[in-house]
C-alpha positions in Angstrom: 0.0 0.0 0.0 1.4 3.4 -1.0 2.2 6.0 1.7 -0.4 8.4 0.2 -3.1 5.8 0.5 -2.1 5.1 4.1 -2.2 8.8 4.8 -5.7 9.0 3.4 -6.8 6.1 5.7 -5.4 8.0 8.7 -7.0 11.3 7.6 -10.4 9.6 7.0 -10.2 8.0 10.5 -9.5 11.5 12.0 -12.5 12.9 10.1 -14.7 10.1 11.5 -13.4 10.6 15.0 -14.4 14.3 14.7 -18.0 13.3 14.0 -18.4 12.1 17.6 -16.4 15.0 19.2 -17.5 18.3 20.5 -16.7 21.2 18.2 -14.3 22.6 20.9 -12.1 19.5 20.8 -12.0 18.7 17.1 -8.9 17.0 15.8 -6.9 18.6 13.1 -7.3 16.7 9.8 -4.2 17.5 7.8 -0.9 15.9 6.9 1.6 16.5 9.7 -1.2 17.3 12.2 -0.7 16.2 15.8 -2.5 13.0 16.8 -1.5 12.2 20.4 0.4 14.3 22.9 0.5 17.8 24.3 -0.6 19.4 21.0 -3.7 17.3 20.6 -7.1 17.1 22.4 -7.1 13.3 22.0 -6.9 11.3 25.2 -5.6 7.7 25.5 -9.1 6.2 25.1 -9.7 8.3 22.0 -6.3 7.2 20.6 -7.2 3.5 21.1 -10.5 4.0 19.3 -8.8 5.9 16.4 -6.2 3.1 16.1 -8.9 0.5 15.9 -10.7 2.4 13.2 -7.4 2.7 11.2 -6.7 -1.0 11.7 -10.2 -1.9 10.4 -9.8 0.4 7.4 -6.4 -1.1 6.5 -7.7 -4.7 7.0 -10.6 -3.8 4.6 -7.9 -2.9 2.0 -6.0 -6.2 2.5 -3.4 -4.9 4.9 -3.9 -6.4 8.4 -1.7 -4.7 10.9 -1.8 -4.2 14.7 -1.0 -0.7 15.7 -1.2 -0.7 19.5 1.1 -3.5 20.5 4.3 -3.7 22.6 6.5 -2.7 19.6 4.6 0.6 19.3 4.4 1.5 22.9 8.0 0.6 23.7 9.5 3.0 21.3 11.3 6.1 22.7 9.4 8.4 20.5 5.7 7.5 20.0 4.7 6.7 16.5 1.3 8.2 17.4 2.6 11.8 17.7 1.4 13.0 14.3 -0.2 11.9 11.0 3.3 11.8 9.5 4.8 9.6 12.2 1.8 7.3 12.2 1.9 6.9 8.4 5.7 6.2 8.6 5.1 3.6 11.3 2.3 1.9 9.3 4.6 1.8 6.3 7.3 0.1 8.4 4.7 -2.5 9.6 3.5 -3.2 6.1 7.1 -3.7 4.8 7.7 -6.1 7.7 4.6 -8.0 6.8 5.6 -8.3 3.1 9.1 -9.5 4.0 
């Protein structure tokens, strides 16, 4: 799966998450936008829900990956910081799956 397609999946998941969020705590839907951390209104429960939505969308496209596992949470710098870091992390997972 190409990086731009992965990015689209992540952005679509952010848009869907915003449908259930109060207007005062909307997530930024843009490449490079923060996802989780001090620059984002997303809490840990919201992050898990978002990651599950992304996993489902990727699985529907024939790319089954698990995003919230020990490999992700044990990294020094979270892959969930921004759209860019998450897309890069998913790309790494997909390359590992194909190898």
